[in-house]
VMD Tcl script that draws the C-alpha trace (Angstrom):
set ca {
  {-26.27 -63.94 -30.22}
  {-28.07 -61.56 -32.35}
  {-26.70 -59.45 -35.07}
  {-26.90 -56.33 -32.91}
  {-24.46 -57.79 -30.41}
  {-21.90 -58.53 -33.12}
  {-22.00 -55.00 -34.44}
  {-19.60 -52.90 -32.39}
  {-19.10 -49.21 -32.89}
  {-15.42 -48.38 -33.05}
  {-13.47 -45.22 -33.58}
  {-12.06 -44.86 -37.00}
  {-8.32 -44.51 -37.10}
  {-7.23 -41.05 -38.16}
  {-5.33 -40.75 -41.35}
  {-3.20 -37.87 -40.14}
  {-0.99 -37.53 -37.08}
  {-0.62 -34.56 -34.76}
  {2.53 -33.46 -36.53}
  {0.70 -33.39 -39.83}
  {-2.07 -31.23 -38.33}
  {0.43 -28.79 -36.86}
  {2.32 -28.63 -40.15}
  {-0.91 -27.98 -42.04}
  {-1.86 -25.21 -39.60}
  {1.60 -23.65 -40.01}
  {1.31 -23.74 -43.80}
  {-2.16 -22.20 -43.71}
  {-0.95 -19.48 -41.36}
  {2.09 -18.75 -43.50}
  {-0.04 -18.04 -46.57}
  {-2.44 -15.70 -44.79}
  {-2.14 -12.00 -45.64}
  {-1.71 -10.95 -42.01}
  {1.40 -12.04 -40.17}
  {0.59 -12.36 -36.47}
  {3.39 -11.15 -34.24}
  {1.94 -12.49 -30.98}
  {2.02 -15.94 -29.49}
  {-0.43 -17.33 -26.99}
  {0.79 -17.16 -23.41}
  {-0.55 -16.57 -19.91}
  {-1.35 -13.07 -18.71}
  {1.25 -11.39 -16.49}
  {-1.39 -11.01 -13.78}
  {-2.11 -14.74 -13.57}
  {-0.20 -16.80 -11.02}
  {0.67 -19.41 -13.63}
  {2.77 -16.97 -15.65}
  {5.62 -17.02 -13.14}
  {5.91 -13.23 -13.17}
  {6.32 -11.87 -9.64}
  {8.21 -8.58 -9.99}
  {5.50 -5.93 -9.68}
  {7.75 -3.01 -8.70}
  {7.13 -1.28 -12.03}
  {3.37 -1.39 -11.50}
  {3.75 -0.04 -7.96}
  {6.02 2.79 -9.17}
  {3.52 3.60 -11.90}
  {0.68 3.71 -9.36}
  {2.62 6.05 -7.07}
  {3.49 8.25 -10.03}
  {-0.18 8.51 -10.98}
  {-1.13 9.24 -7.38}
  {1.53 11.95 -7.11}
  {0.53 13.55 -10.41}
  {-3.15 13.54 -9.42}
  {-2.38 15.15 -6.07}
  {-0.16 17.76 -7.71}
  {-2.88 18.57 -10.24}
  {-5.45 18.96 -7.45}
  {-3.08 21.19 -5.46}
  {-2.41 23.44 -8.46}
  {-6.11 23.68 -9.36}
  {-6.98 24.70 -5.81}
  {-4.11 27.18 -5.74}
  {-5.30 28.79 -8.99}
  {-8.95 28.79 -7.97}
  {-8.68 29.95 -4.34}
  {-5.15 31.34 -4.03}
  {-3.14 31.25 -0.82}
  {-5.71 31.44 1.99}
  {-3.33 30.96 4.93}
  {-1.06 33.54 6.48}
  {2.26 31.82 7.29}
  {3.02 34.43 9.96}
  {-0.13 33.43 11.87}
  {1.01 29.79 11.76}
  {4.33 30.75 13.34}
  {2.52 32.75 16.03}
  {0.30 29.79 16.91}
  {3.12 27.24 16.83}
  {5.55 29.24 18.91}
  {2.90 30.46 21.38}
  {3.86 34.13 21.08}
  {0.25 35.36 21.36}
  {-0.09 34.10 24.95}
  {2.94 36.05 26.09}
  {4.28 33.06 28.01}
  {7.84 31.84 28.10}
  {6.65 28.27 27.47}
  {5.76 27.05 24.03}
  {3.11 24.31 24.39}
  {2.68 23.73 20.65}
  {6.36 23.03 20.19}
  {6.30 20.64 23.15}
  {3.38 18.78 21.63}
  {5.09 18.55 18.24}
  {8.29 17.18 19.74}
  {6.34 14.70 21.89}
  {4.65 13.36 18.74}
  {7.95 11.72 17.77}
  {8.61 10.07 21.15}
  {6.31 6.99 20.72}
  {7.57 6.47 17.18}
  {11.22 6.55 18.23}
  {10.40 4.34 21.23}
  {8.73 1.78 18.92}
  {11.77 1.90 16.61}
  {14.12 1.22 19.53}
  {11.95 -1.72 20.61}
  {11.91 -3.18 17.10}
  {15.68 -2.78 16.71}
  {16.30 -4.46 20.07}
  {13.96 -7.30 19.07}
  {15.80 -7.69 15.75}
  {19.18 -7.89 17.51}
  {17.65 -10.20 20.16}
  {18.57 -7.86 23.02}
  {15.16 -8.33 24.64}
  {12.98 -11.46 24.44}
  {10.00 -11.48 22.09}
  {7.31 -11.71 24.78}
  {8.75 -8.73 26.66}
  {8.88 -6.80 23.37}
  {5.19 -7.49 22.76}
  {4.28 -6.22 26.24}
  {6.42 -3.09 25.79}
  {4.78 -2.39 22.40}
  {1.31 -2.80 23.95}
  {2.34 -0.41 26.75}
  {3.61 2.09 24.16}
  {0.32 1.97 22.22}
  {-1.69 2.37 25.43}
  {0.38 5.41 26.40}
  {-0.28 6.94 22.97}
  {-4.03 6.38 23.41}
  {-4.31 7.40 27.08}
  {-2.02 10.48 27.13}
  {-4.49 12.87 25.41}
  {-7.30 11.79 27.74}
  {-5.17 12.32 30.84}
  {-3.84 15.68 29.67}
  {-7.35 16.95 28.83}
  {-8.64 15.70 32.19}
  {-5.92 17.52 34.15}
  {-6.33 20.62 31.97}
  {-10.04 20.69 32.88}
  {-9.20 20.24 36.57}
  {-6.69 23.09 36.56}
  {-8.97 25.40 34.59}
  {-11.90 24.73 36.98}
  {-9.68 25.39 40.02}
  {-8.50 28.70 38.55}
  {-12.07 29.96 38.03}
}
mol new
graphics top color blue
foreach p $ca { graphics top sphere $p radius 0.5 }
foreach p [lrange $ca 0 end-1] q [lrange $ca 1 end] { graphics top cylinder $p $q radius 0.2 }
display resetview
């Protein structure tokens, strides 16, 4: 064996322990002119922090959204004024200008709530297990198809009736 094989590089044992290093750091920090008031910890937005109650952030976001919309509304009101005649809206909605006894706009507005209420009834009956889940899915699909197809059918029949009258 040569002399190189006998020579082994070893780590030197440290003279100070971890407690001594932490104590020295504490003493150095204590004598500094600035007194830090913060401690190191994970950010609230990291998953490791354990914070999961974001309702305050959501409320803050909605508040900012509401305030921005209100500001935009007021700026437009000051810049352009009121450009709509509310009496004309009532005439259009009630159908008075046609001179008919029927009010098609009001019928359309009331029908707009029918699919929503129907979907709510389906969801409530699914929650109380009145109807089975597969039947509920098929009824919801039927409800969505009716919402999509109804305007096409009504326009088609309106075109047929208007072409017959000419």
